[in-house]
N, CA, C and O atoms as a DFTB+ gen file, in Angstrom:
348 C
 N C O
     1  1       8.036      10.952      -0.532
     2  2       9.296      10.897       0.178
     3  2       9.831      12.318       0.331
     4  3       9.604      13.178      -0.519
     5  1      10.536      12.543       1.418
     6  2      11.185      13.836       1.623
     7  2      12.687      13.625       1.509
     8  3      13.190      12.530       1.760
     9  1      13.394      14.675       1.132
    10  2      14.845      14.601       1.007
    11  2      15.463      15.284       2.216
    12  3      15.176      16.446       2.504
    13  1      16.319      14.545       2.922
    14  2      17.085      15.082       4.043
    15  2      18.555      14.810       3.770
    16  3      18.901      14.134       2.801
    17  1      19.419      15.339       4.630
    18  2      20.859      15.157       4.461
    19  2      21.456      14.599       5.748
    20  3      21.326      15.200       6.814
    21  1      22.109      13.448       5.639
    22  2      22.779      12.871       6.802
    23  2      23.889      13.813       7.235
    24  3      24.637      14.334       6.407
    25  1      23.985      14.022       8.517
    26  2      25.067      14.843       9.047
    27  2      26.335      13.999       9.002
    28  3      26.366      12.891       9.536
    29  1      27.349      14.506       8.383
    30  2      28.591      13.759       8.248
    31  2      29.557      14.533       7.395
    32  3      29.418      15.742       7.214
    33  1      30.531      13.835       6.873
    34  2      31.571      14.491       6.089
    35  2      31.026      15.147       4.834
    36  3      31.456      16.245       4.482
    37  1      30.087      14.499       4.147
    38  2      29.585      15.022       2.877
    39  2      28.124      15.467       2.934
    40  3      27.546      15.815       1.904
    41  1      27.527      15.459       4.116
    42  2      26.095      15.787       4.251
    43  2      25.304      15.042       3.172
    44  3      24.623      15.652       2.348
    45  1      25.407      13.738       3.197
    46  2      24.826      12.848       2.181
    47  2      23.298      12.947       2.115
    48  3      22.633      12.707       3.123
    49  1      22.720      13.296       0.945
    50  2      21.260      13.361       0.822
    51  2      20.651      11.964       0.740
    52  3      21.273      11.037       0.221
    53  1      19.441      11.820       1.250
    54  2      18.712      10.566       1.143
    55  2      17.214      10.861       1.183
    56  3      16.797      11.922       1.647
    57  1      16.411       9.922       0.697
    58  2      14.956      10.049       0.702
    59  2      14.406       9.252       1.875
    60  3      14.849       8.136       2.147
    61  1      13.431       9.841       2.566
    62  2      12.851       9.188       3.728
    63  2      11.327       9.246       3.643
    64  3      10.751      10.283       3.313
    65  1      10.690       8.124       3.942
    66  2       9.236       8.061       3.988
    67  2       8.796       8.692       5.314
    68  3       9.093       8.143       6.375
    69  1       8.095       9.832       5.279
    70  2       7.699      10.511       6.510
    71  2       6.782       9.676       7.405
    72  3       6.700       9.930       8.607
    73  1       6.092       8.683       6.835
    74  2       5.234       7.830       7.645
    75  2       6.041       6.985       8.629
    76  3       5.480       6.439       9.579
    77  1       7.336       6.874       8.412
    78  2       8.193       6.072       9.285
    79  2       8.753       6.873      10.463
    80  3       9.372       6.299      11.358
    81  1       8.542       8.192      10.471
    82  2       9.125       9.051      11.505
    83  2       8.257       9.056      12.759
    84  3       7.055       9.314      12.701
    85  1       8.897       8.764      13.902
    86  2       8.214       8.852      15.192
    87  2       8.471      10.197      15.855
    88  3       7.540      10.869      16.300
    89  1       9.751      10.590      15.918
    90  2      10.101      11.853      16.566
    91  2      11.213      12.554      15.805
    92  3      11.998      11.937      15.086
    93  1      11.248      13.884      15.993
    94  2      12.340      14.712      15.467
    95  2      12.779      15.586      16.635
    96  3      11.994      16.377      17.158
    97  1      14.033      15.439      17.037
    98  2      14.536      16.150      18.214
    99  2      15.811      16.912      17.890
   100  3      16.579      16.522      17.011
   101  1      16.025      18.011      18.620
   102  2      17.286      18.749      18.541
   103  2      18.055      18.444      19.818
   104  3      17.589      18.754      20.915
   105  1      19.238      17.833      19.680
   106  2      19.964      17.369      20.871
   107  2      21.449      17.722      20.933
   108  3      22.118      16.885      21.539
   109  1      22.092      18.729      20.464
   110  2      21.651      19.848      19.649
   111  2      21.532      19.503      18.173
   112  3      20.851      20.211      17.432
   113  1      22.189      18.416      17.725
   114  2      21.981      18.011      16.328
   115  2      20.573      17.449      16.196
   116  3      19.990      16.986      17.177
   117  1      20.029      17.489      14.987
   118  2      18.681      16.980      14.763
   119  2      18.736      15.470      14.612
   120  3      19.433      14.939      13.747
   121  1      17.983      14.786      15.473
   122  2      17.921      13.327      15.460
   123  2      16.500      12.912      15.085
   124  3      15.535      13.280      15.754
   125  1      16.388      12.141      14.007
   126  2      15.108      11.617      13.545
   127  2      15.039      10.160      14.000
   128  3      15.899       9.349      13.659
   129  1      13.997       9.842      14.779
   130  2      13.789       8.465      15.241
   131  2      12.693       7.837      14.399
   132  3      11.611       8.401      14.237
   133  1      12.995       6.653      13.864
   134  2      12.062       5.951      12.985
   135  2      11.266       4.900      13.747
   136  3      11.631       4.522      14.860
   137  1      10.187       4.434      13.150
   138  2       9.332       3.418      13.759
   139  2      10.113       2.138      14.054
   140  3       9.759       1.392      14.967
   141  1      11.158       1.887      13.298
   142  2      11.978       0.691      13.499
   143  2      12.894       0.821      14.710
   144  3      13.509      -0.156      15.138
   145  1      12.984       2.040      15.267
   146  2      13.894       2.287      16.385
   147  2      15.215       2.883      15.930
   148  3      16.010       3.330      16.756
   149  1      15.456       2.894      14.626
   150  2      16.692       3.486      14.092
   151  2      16.682       4.992      14.311
   152  3      15.629       5.630      14.310
   153  1      17.861       5.537      14.495
   154  2      18.004       6.985      14.651
   155  2      18.936       7.491      13.563
   156  3      19.961       6.877      13.267
   157  1      18.559       8.632      12.967
   158  2      19.365       9.240      11.913
   159  2      19.632      10.679      12.314
   160  3      18.708      11.416      12.660
   161  1      20.907      11.083      12.267
   162  2      21.269      12.467      12.552
   163  2      21.310      13.206      11.223
   164  3      22.019      12.804      10.301
   165  1      20.539      14.296      11.131
   166  2      20.424      15.022       9.869
   167  2      20.881      16.465      10.009
   168  3      20.930      17.018      11.108
   169  1      21.209      17.054       8.882
   170  2      21.689      18.435       8.817
   171  2      20.566      19.440       9.081
   172  3      20.796      20.468       9.718
   173  1      19.354      19.151       8.598
   174  2      18.222      20.076       8.723
   175  2      17.809      20.234      10.184
   176  3      17.923      19.297      10.975
   177  1      17.322      21.443      10.538
   178  2      16.822      21.638      11.899
   179  2      15.418      21.036      12.006
   180  3      14.776      20.805      10.981
   181  1      14.928      20.778      13.222
   182  2      13.617      20.134      13.382
   183  2      12.478      20.868      12.673
   184  3      11.603      20.226      12.091
   185  1      12.476      22.196      12.711
   186  2      11.413      22.946      12.037
   187  2      11.415      22.695      10.534
   188  3      10.357      22.612       9.910
   189  1      12.593      22.575       9.965
   190  2      12.702      22.293       8.528
   191  2      12.169      20.901       8.202
   192  3      11.460      20.718       7.212
   193  1      12.514      19.914       9.042
   194  2      12.037      18.542       8.825
   195  2      10.512      18.523       8.898
   196  3       9.859      17.924       8.044
   197  1       9.940      19.175       9.913
   198  2       8.489      19.227      10.055
   199  2       7.862      19.930       8.850
   200  3       6.821      19.498       8.356
   201  1       8.488      21.009       8.374
   202  2       7.990      21.708       7.188
   203  2       7.985      20.819       5.956
   204  3       7.045      20.855       5.162
   205  1       9.026      20.027       5.796
   206  2       9.096      19.091       4.663
   207  2       7.986      18.046       4.752
   208  3       7.370      17.696       3.746
   209  1       7.738      17.551       5.970
   210  2       6.683      16.553       6.175
   211  2       5.322      17.163       5.853
   212  3       4.510      16.544       5.166
   213  1       5.071      18.374       6.346
   214  2       3.783      19.027       6.094
   215  2       3.574      19.271       4.604
   216  3       2.479      19.050       4.087
   217  1       4.616      19.726       3.910
   218  2       4.514      19.978       2.469
   219  2       4.243      18.676       1.723
   220  3       3.444      18.657       0.787
   221  1       4.894      17.594       2.125
   222  2       4.695      16.295       1.480
   223  2       3.253      15.832       1.674
   224  3       2.607      15.391       0.724
   225  1       2.750      15.933       2.903
   226  2       1.376      15.507       3.184
   227  2       0.359      16.379       2.432
   228  3      -0.630      15.864       1.911
   229  1       0.596      17.679       2.375
   230  2      -0.308      18.581       1.650
   231  2      -0.339      18.214       0.165
   232  3      -1.397      18.255      -0.463
   233  1       0.809      17.859      -0.391
   234  2       0.882      17.464      -1.795
   235  2       0.096      16.172      -2.042
   236  3      -0.611      16.051      -3.043
   237  1       0.224      15.215      -1.128
   238  2      -0.509      13.955      -1.239
   239  2      -2.021      14.223      -1.197
   240  3      -2.774      13.696      -2.017
   241  1      -2.452      15.044      -0.237
   242  2      -3.882      15.359      -0.119
   243  2      -4.394      16.121      -1.335
   244  3      -5.505      15.873      -1.803
   245  1      -3.595      17.040      -1.843
   246  2      -3.984      17.809      -3.019
   247  2      -4.182      16.888      -4.222
   248  3      -5.160      17.013      -4.958
   249  1      -3.246      15.965      -4.410
   250  2      -3.370      15.005      -5.510
   251  2      -4.613      14.141      -5.346
   252  3      -5.321      13.875      -6.318
   253  1      -4.877      13.704      -4.123
   254  2      -6.047      12.860      -3.871
   255  2      -7.342      13.623      -4.160
   256  3      -8.267      13.073      -4.758
   257  1      -7.408      14.877      -3.740
   258  2      -8.598      15.675      -3.988
   259  2      -8.795      15.929      -5.474
   260  3      -9.920      15.872      -5.970
   261  1      -7.717      16.206      -6.184
   262  2      -7.808      16.447      -7.625
   263  2      -8.309      15.202      -8.346
   264  3      -9.161      15.294      -9.230
   265  1      -7.789      14.056      -7.974
   266  2      -8.209      12.802      -8.584
   267  2      -9.679      12.534      -8.286
   268  3     -10.434      12.114      -9.164
   269  1     -10.078      12.781      -7.040
   270  2     -11.470      12.570      -6.643
   271  2     -12.401      13.498      -7.420
   272  3     -13.469      13.079      -7.869
   273  1     -12.002      14.741      -7.576
   274  2     -12.828      15.706      -8.315
   275  2     -12.942      15.316      -9.782
   276  3     -14.021      15.403     -10.368
   277  1     -11.824      14.883     -10.379
   278  2     -11.866      14.464     -11.785
   279  2     -12.785      13.257     -11.955
   280  3     -13.542      13.186     -12.923
   281  1     -12.723      12.317     -11.029
   282  2     -13.594      11.134     -11.100
   283  2     -15.052      11.535     -10.968
   284  3     -15.911      11.015     -11.680
   285  1     -15.335      12.464     -10.055
   286  2     -16.717      12.923      -9.858
   287  2     -17.231      13.626     -11.106
   288  3     -18.376      13.416     -11.506
   289  1     -16.399      14.455     -11.724
   290  2     -16.822      15.154     -12.947
   291  2     -17.084      14.175     -14.081
   292  3     -18.053      14.327     -14.825
   293  1     -16.224      13.169     -14.216
   294  2     -16.438      12.157     -15.260
   295  2     -17.742      11.408     -15.016
   296  3     -18.475      11.101     -15.956
   297  1     -18.026      11.115     -13.750
   298  2     -19.264      10.405     -13.424
   299  2     -20.475      11.271     -13.756
   300  3     -21.474      10.773     -14.274
   301  1     -20.387      12.553     -13.461
   302  2     -21.501      13.469     -13.751
   303  2     -21.678      13.620     -15.256
   304  3     -22.803      13.570     -15.755
   305  1     -20.580      13.804     -15.982
   306  2     -20.661      13.999     -17.432
   307  2     -21.127      12.741     -18.143
   308  3     -21.763      12.820     -19.194
   309  1     -20.818      11.587     -17.583
   310  2     -21.185      10.335     -18.220
   311  2     -22.581       9.862     -17.876
   312  3     -23.094       8.949     -18.523
   313  1     -23.210      10.457     -16.878
   314  2     -24.542      10.013     -16.483
   315  2     -25.605      10.722     -17.304
   316  3     -25.389      11.851     -17.745
   317  1     -26.754      10.079     -17.518
   318  2     -27.824      10.712     -18.295
   319  2     -28.381      11.912     -17.536
   320  3     -28.356      11.923     -16.306
   321  1     -28.879      12.915     -18.241
   322  2     -29.441      14.084     -17.578
   323  2     -30.650      13.708     -16.725
   324  3     -31.430      12.826     -17.082
   325  1     -30.787      14.388     -15.602
   326  2     -31.930      14.125     -14.721
   327  2     -33.127      14.959     -15.183
   328  3     -32.987      15.832     -16.040
   329  1     -34.289      14.690     -14.618
   330  2     -35.506      15.448     -14.963
   331  2     -35.377      16.902     -14.550
   332  3     -35.908      17.792     -15.216
   333  1     -34.660      17.150     -13.436
   334  2     -34.470      18.525     -12.951
   335  2     -33.519      19.318     -13.838
   336  3     -33.662      20.529     -14.005
   337  1     -32.555      18.614     -14.398
   338  2     -31.527      19.267     -15.217
   339  2     -31.426      18.535     -16.565
   340  3     -30.606      17.630     -16.724
   341  1     -32.250      18.926     -17.513
   342  2     -32.288      18.201     -18.792
   343  2     -30.990      18.298     -19.595
   344  3     -30.805      17.549     -20.553
   345  1     -30.104      19.193     -19.226
   346  2     -28.804      19.235     -19.871
   347  2     -28.820      19.984     -21.110
   348  3     -27.788      20.107     -21.771
């Protein structure tokens, strides 16, 4: 989830699932359109919203790769040595 701030009296923070975002527009306020058709006006500029989405996705991919690598290492360490590599 990414944290954005609703444009309003208190610039209220909220968490948003980036997978739900269809578009981010500056009209001049930043309007985030969701897959449901809902629109949210936020304090952050479009470049900032896109940066938050990219950072979130990079973090997800990094975690997935780390988990995959750890699983692969456990599989290698747990398997018997091959004839080529007696261990």
